[in-house]
C-alpha positions in Angstrom: 0.0 0.0 0.0 1.1 3.5 -0.8 2.7 5.2 1.1 5.2 2.8 2.6 8.2 4.4 4.4 10.1 1.1 3.9 9.6 0.9 0.2 12.4 1.0 -2.4 10.7 4.0 -4.0 10.9 5.9 -0.7 14.6 5.0 -0.3 15.3 6.0 -4.0 13.6 9.3 -3.4 15.7 9.9 -0.3 18.8 9.3 -2.4 17.5 11.5 -5.2 17.0 14.5 -3.0 20.8 14.9 -2.6 21.5 15.3 -6.3 18.2 16.6 -7.8 16.3 19.7 -6.6 13.2 18.3 -5.0 14.4 14.8 -6.0 13.2 15.1 -9.6 13.7 16.6 -13.1 10.0 17.1 -13.9 7.7 18.9 -11.6 4.8 17.0 -13.1 6.0 13.6 -11.6 6.3 15.0 -8.1 4.0 13.5 -5.5 3.8 13.5 -1.7 5.2 11.9 0.3 7.4 10.3 -2.4 7.0 9.4 -6.1 6.8 5.8 -7.3 9.9 4.8 -9.4 9.3 2.8 -12.5 11.5 -0.2 -13.3 10.0 -1.4 -16.6 6.9 -1.3 -18.8 5.3 -3.7 -21.2 2.1 -3.2 -23.1 -0.3 -1.2 -20.9 1.4 -2.1 -17.6 4.3 -0.6 -15.5 6.3 -2.3 -12.8 7.8 -0.2 -10.0 11.1 -0.9 -8.3 9.2 -2.7 -5.5 7.7 -5.1 -7.9 4.2 -3.7 -7.9 2.4 -3.7 -11.2 -0.1 -1.1 -12.4 -2.3 -0.5 -15.5 -0.7 2.6 -16.9 -3.3 5.4 -17.5 -0.7 8.1 -17.4 1.3 6.8 -20.4 4.0 9.4 -19.9 1.4 12.2 -19.9 -0.3 11.0 -23.1 2.8 10.3 -25.2 2.8 6.5 -25.1 -0.3 5.8 -27.2 1.0 2.3 -27.9 2.0 1.6 -24.3 5.5 0.3 -23.5 7.9 -1.8 -25.5 5.6 -2.3 -28.5 7.2 -5.0 -30.7 6.9 -2.9 -33.9 8.5 0.1 -32.3 11.2 -1.9 -30.7 12.1 -3.5 -34.0 12.3 -0.1 -35.7 14.5 1.4 -33.0 16.7 -1.7 -32.8 17.3 -1.6 -36.5 18.3 2.1 -36.4 20.5 1.7 -33.4 22.8 -0.6 -35.4 23.1 2.2 -38.1 23.7 5.1 -35.8 21.7 7.4 -33.4 22.4 10.9 -34.6 24.4 12.6 -37.4 25.4 16.0 -38.4 23.6 15.3 -41.7 19.9 14.8 -42.6 18.5 11.3 -43.1 15.7 9.8 -45.1 13.9 9.0 -41.8 12.9 12.7 -41.3 11.6 12.9 -44.9 9.5 9.7 -44.3 7.9 11.0 -41.1 7.3 14.5 -42.6 5.6 13.0 -45.6 3.3 11.0 -43.3 2.3 14.1 -41.3 1.7 16.2 -44.4 -0.5 13.5 -45.8 -2.6 13.3 -42.6 -3.0 17.0 -42.0 -4.7 19.1 -44.8 -3.5 22.3 -43.2 0.1 21.2 -43.2 2.3 21.6 -46.4 5.6 21.4 -44.7 7.1 20.2 -41.3 10.0 21.2 -39.2 11.2 18.8 -36.4 12.3 19.7 -32.9 12.8 17.8 -29.6 9.8 18.6 -27.5 6.3 20.0 -27.5 7.6 23.0 -25.6 10.1 23.7 -28.5 7.4 23.1 -31.1 5.1 25.7 -29.6 8.0 28.1 -29.1 9.0 27.8 -32.7 5.4 28.2 -33.9 5.1 31.4 -32.0 8.4 32.7 -33.3 7.4 31.7 -36.8 4.2 33.7 -36.5 6.2 36.7 -35.4 8.7 36.3 -38.2 5.9 35.9 -40.8 3.7 38.8 -39.6 6.3 41.2 -38.2 4.1 41.6 -35.2 5.1 41.2 -31.5 2.1 40.0 -29.6 0.4 36.6 -29.2 -3.0 35.7 -27.7 -3.5 32.5 -25.7 -6.3 31.1 -23.5 -6.4 31.5 -19.8 -5.2 28.4 -17.9 -4.0 26.6 -21.0 -0.6 24.8 -20.8 1.7 25.1 -23.9 5.1 24.1 -22.5 7.8 26.1 -20.8 8.4 29.0 -23.2 8.0 32.3 -21.2 5.2 33.6 -23.5 3.3 30.4 -23.6 3.3 30.1 -19.8 1.5 33.4 -19.2 -1.7 33.1 -17.2 -1.2 29.3 -16.8 -2.5 29.1 -13.2 -4.0 32.4 -12.0 -5.9 32.1 -8.7 -9.4 33.4 -8.4 -8.0 36.4 -6.5 -6.1 37.4 -9.7 -8.9 36.8 -12.2 -10.0 39.8 -14.1 -13.6 40.9 -13.3 -14.7 40.8 -16.9 -11.8 39.6 -19.0 -8.6 37.5 -18.1 -5.4 39.3 -17.2 -1.9 38.3 -18.1 -0.1 37.0 -15.1 3.4 35.4 -14.8 3.6 31.7 -14.1 7.3 31.5 -13.1 9.1 33.9 -10.9 11.5 36.1 -12.9 9.3 36.4 -16.0 10.1 39.8 -17.5 7.3 42.4 -17.5 7.8 42.9 -21.3 6.8 39.2 -21.8 3.5 39.9 -20.0 3.0 43.0 -22.1 3.2 41.0 -25.3 0.6 38.4 -24.3 -3.1 38.9 -24.6 -5.0 36.4 -22.4 -8.4 35.4 -23.8 -11.1 33.2 -22.2 -11.7 29.7 -23.5 -15.1 28.7 -25.0 -16.3 32.3 -24.9 -16.3 33.4 -28.5 -17.8 36.9 -28.0 -15.2 37.9 -25.3 -12.3 36.3 -27.2 -13.2 38.0 -30.5 -13.5 41.3 -28.8 -10.0 41.1 -27.2 -8.5 39.9 -30.5 -10.0 42.8 -32.4 -8.8 45.2 -29.7 -5.2 44.1 -30.1 -5.5 42.9 -33.8 -2.9 45.2 -35.3 -0.2 43.9 -33.0 -1.1 40.2 -32.9 1.1 37.8 -34.6 -1.1 34.8 -33.7 -3.7 33.3 -31.5 -2.6 30.1 -29.8 -5.2 27.5 -28.9 -5.4 23.9 -27.7 -8.8 22.5 -28.8 -9.0 20.5 -25.5 -6.6 22.0 -23.0 -5.7 19.6 -20.2 -4.6 22.1 -17.5 -7.7 24.1 -18.2 -10.0 21.2 -17.4 -9.8 19.0 -20.6 -13.1 20.4 -21.8 -13.5 20.2 -25.6 -13.8 23.5 -27.4 -17.2 24.4 -28.8 -17.1 24.3 -32.6 -18.5 27.9 -32.6 -15.5 29.0 -30.5 -12.9 27.6 -32.8 -14.8 28.9 -35.9 -14.9 32.3 -34.3 -11.1 32.3 -33.7 -10.5 31.1 -37.3 -12.7 34.0 -38.7 -11.3 36.8 -36.5 -7.7 35.9 -37.0 -8.2 36.1 -40.8 -10.0 39.4 -40.2 -7.1 41.0 -38.3 -4.3 39.4 -40.2 -3.0 37.2 -37.4 -2.2 33.5 -37.7 -4.2 30.8 -36.0 -1.9 28.3 -34.2 -3.2 24.9 -33.0 -1.3 23.2 -30.1 -2.0 19.6 -31.0 0.9 18.2 -28.9 -1.8 16.2 -26.9 -4.9 16.4 -29.1 -3.3 14.8 -32.1 -4.1 11.5 -30.4 -7.8 12.2 -30.8 -8.1 11.0 -34.4 -6.4 10.2 -37.7 -6.2 14.0 -38.5 -6.1 15.2 -35.0 -8.4 17.7 -33.4 -8.4 19.8 -36.4 -9.9 17.0 -38.4 -12.6 16.4 -35.8 -13.5 20.1 -35.6 -12.9 20.7 -39.3 -10.7 23.8 -38.7 -7.8 24.8 -40.8 -5.1 26.4 -38.7 -2.1 28.3 -40.2 0.4 26.5 -38.0 0.2 23.3 -35.9 2.5 22.3 -33.0 2.9 18.5 -32.6 4.8 16.3 -30.2 4.3 13.2 -27.9 2.7 10.4 -30.0 4.6 11.4 -33.2 7.9 10.3 -31.6 7.0 6.7 -30.8 8.1 7.1 -27.2 11.2 9.2 -27.8 11.6 13.0 -27.4 10.1 14.9 -30.3 8.4 18.0 -31.4 7.2 19.3 -34.8 5.9 22.5 -36.4 3.8 22.2 -39.5 1.9 24.7 -41.5 1.1 26.4 -44.8 4.1 26.7 -47.2 4.2 30.5 -47.1 4.4 30.6 -43.3 6.9 27.7 -43.1 9.1 29.7 -45.5 10.5 31.6 -42.5 12.7 28.6 -41.8 14.0 28.2 -45.4 17.8 28.9 -45.6 18.2 28.6 -49.4 18.5 32.4 -50.0 20.8 32.9 -47.1 20.1 33.5 -43.4 16.4 32.6 -42.9 13.9 34.9 -41.2 13.9 32.3 -38.4 17.1 30.3 -38.0 16.5 27.0 -36.2 18.9 24.2 -35.3 18.9 21.5 -32.6 21.6 18.9 -32.1 19.1 16.0 -31.8 16.3 17.5 -34.0 15.0 14.8 -36.4 17.4 12.2 -35.1 16.8 9.0 -36.9 15.9 6.9 -33.8 13.0 9.2 -33.0 12.0 9.5 -36.6 11.9 5.7 -37.2 10.1 5.1 -33.9 7.6 7.8 -34.7 7.0 6.5 -38.2 6.4 3.0 -36.9 4.0 4.2 -34.2 2.1 6.5 -36.5 1.6 3.8 -39.1 -0.1 1.7 -36.5 -2.6 4.5 -35.8 -5.0 3.7 -38.7 -8.7 4.4 -38.7 -9.4 1.0 -36.9 -7.0 1.9 -34.1 -8.6 5.2 -33.5 -12.1 3.6 -33.6 -10.9 1.2 -30.9 -9.4 4.0 -28.8 -12.6 6.0 -29.1 -14.7 3.0 -27.9 -12.4 2.4 -25.0 -12.5 6.0 -24.0 -16.3 6.2 -24.2 -16.6 3.0 -22.1 -14.3 4.3 -19.4 -16.0 7.7 -19.2 -19.4 6.0 -19.0 -18.3 3.5 -16.4 -16.7 6.1 -14.2 -19.7 8.5 -14.6 -22.0 5.7 -13.5 -19.8 5.0 -10.5 -20.0 8.7 -9.5 -23.8 8.4 -9.5 -23.8 5.1 -7.7 -21.6 6.4 -4.9 -23.4 9.7 -4.9 -20.2 11.6 -5.2 -20.4 15.0 -6.9 -18.5 15.1 -10.2 -17.9 13.1 -13.4 -15.6 12.9 -16.4 -14.9 15.1 -19.4 -12.8 14.4 -22.6 -12.9 12.8 -26.0 -11.4 9.8 -27.6 -8.7 8.1 -25.5 -8.5 11.1 -23.1 -10.5 11.8 -20.0 -10.3 13.8 -16.9 -12.1 13.3 -13.6 -13.6 16.3 -11.8 -15.2 16.5 -8.4 -17.6 19.3 -9.1 -21.3 19.5 -9.6 -21.1 22.1 -12.4 -20.4 22.0 -16.2 -16.7 22.1 -17.0 -16.1 24.4 -19.9 -13.0 26.4 -19.2 -10.2 27.1 -16.7 -12.4 28.9 -14.2 -15.2 26.3 -14.1 -12.5 23.6 -13.7 -10.9 25.4 -10.7 -10.9 23.1 -7.7 -12.1 24.3 -4.3 -10.2 23.1 -1.3 -12.8 20.3 -0.7 -12.6 19.2 -4.3 -8.8 19.2 -4.2 -9.0 16.9 -1.1 -11.4 14.5 -2.9 -9.0 14.4 -5.9 -6.1 13.5 -3.6 -8.1 10.7 -1.9 -9.2 9.4 -5.2 -5.8 9.4 -6.8 -4.2 7.5 -3.9 -7.1 5.0 -3.7 -6.8 4.4 -7.5 -3.1 3.8 -7.1 -3.6 1.3 -4.4 -6.0 -0.6 -6.7 -3.3 -1.0 -9.4 -4.1 1.9 -11.7 -1.8 4.8 -12.5 -3.5 8.1 -13.3 -2.2 11.7 -13.1 -2.7 13.4 -9.8 -5.0 16.0 -11.5 -7.4 13.3 -12.7 -6.0 13.0 -16.2 -6.2 9.5 -17.8 -4.8 8.5 -21.3 -5.6 5.1 -22.7 -3.3 3.0 -25.0 -3.8 0.6 -27.9 -2.5 -2.5 -26.0 -5.5 -2.3 -23.5 -8.0 -5.1 -23.7 -11.7 -5.2 -22.7 -10.6 -6.8 -19.4 -8.2 -3.9 -18.8 -11.0 -1.4 -19.4 -13.2 -3.3 -16.9 -10.4 -3.3 -14.4 -9.9 0.5 -14.7 -13.6 1.1 -14.2 -13.7 -1.3 -11.2 -10.7 0.4 -9.6 -12.2 3.9 -10.2 -15.5 2.7 -8.6 -13.6 1.4 -5.6 -11.7 4.7 -5.3 -14.9 6.7 -5.5 -16.3 4.5 -2.7 -13.4 5.7 -0.6 -14.2 9.3 -1.5 -17.8 8.8 -0.6 -16.8 7.6 2.8 -15.3 11.0 3.5 -18.3 13.1 2.5 
């Protein structure tokens, strides 16, 4: 049972504290009183260093859509390792993966590879500035887009800092320069009238509007079609680019979220699943915008390097993984996601616990709130809701299911019907524990 002060994970964490600040390299994996250390993964399961086995519904924060050690990905990587891992030269592998992404995304004519979703978003914003010659960006309140200063603005404003009528731009990390805040316009999510008004107000200075169609940190509520359509229309009106962050939502379908919503962004940031389990990022878009990266006439408008960008191990793993994601695979993921959401929603009602799930496809998030979740503010947890989330996460863990501490769950292709039933049963048991505290 977690926590166990005599566990190997506790001892490893004590050791880690000496050489890593807070004992970790990723704030997202921190948990109290100590994190669980993974030893290995296979299929949809993870074993920790104490020998405990869990159904993995974190999947490295949505990146492992094929779970762990998938045979096809292992074969692709092993074959490439024998040929070399990285070169100061391009390889055919990046052309192959770029062609696949261009074929799947009608809005994408060309692709540029990077090493993370953070870098993909950063380069998309810089490309928008280089293309338009404008300084400002607009982004949604509470939406996470990686660690770039501009993308982090207004990531976690508290209710005390919320603007009365419209969001305000607030630093996420200490030390963020004031000029960064001045160049970010924060807009509300799923409120087309207010968002359009702000975009028009700053239109002459806006390089782009950045939006995640289903922002995880802002509650994982899907965008209304009318909202995305309004953003597409007003950005064209003011001459700004529309940038989709599909680092996570590309796992929603064969053509990602933009295919589901039938929206044509100017630029798209990708990551996570396109790397087959290895570090990756990509920027894709219309040819005229992507021209800012083109060095053929001399120094490009936006120089971009990266020692490990488009390394062939990532490219080959990503190509193998993406080829496995055909229409049948997405239909299966959709069915599993719908089953888990329905099963957990039923358990909420059965245990008379306030709350339920939101999400689409293979993604879901659990909320302990008796209100509609539509944006960051409606997803904000009260102290009581936070306590219930903590009780639930630990109870789920002790029933053999890994989920993110904030209630996020991401399913994977190796999962079977029996695994789906086990996830629902574990969630029901965890909700029973929450119910006992009400």
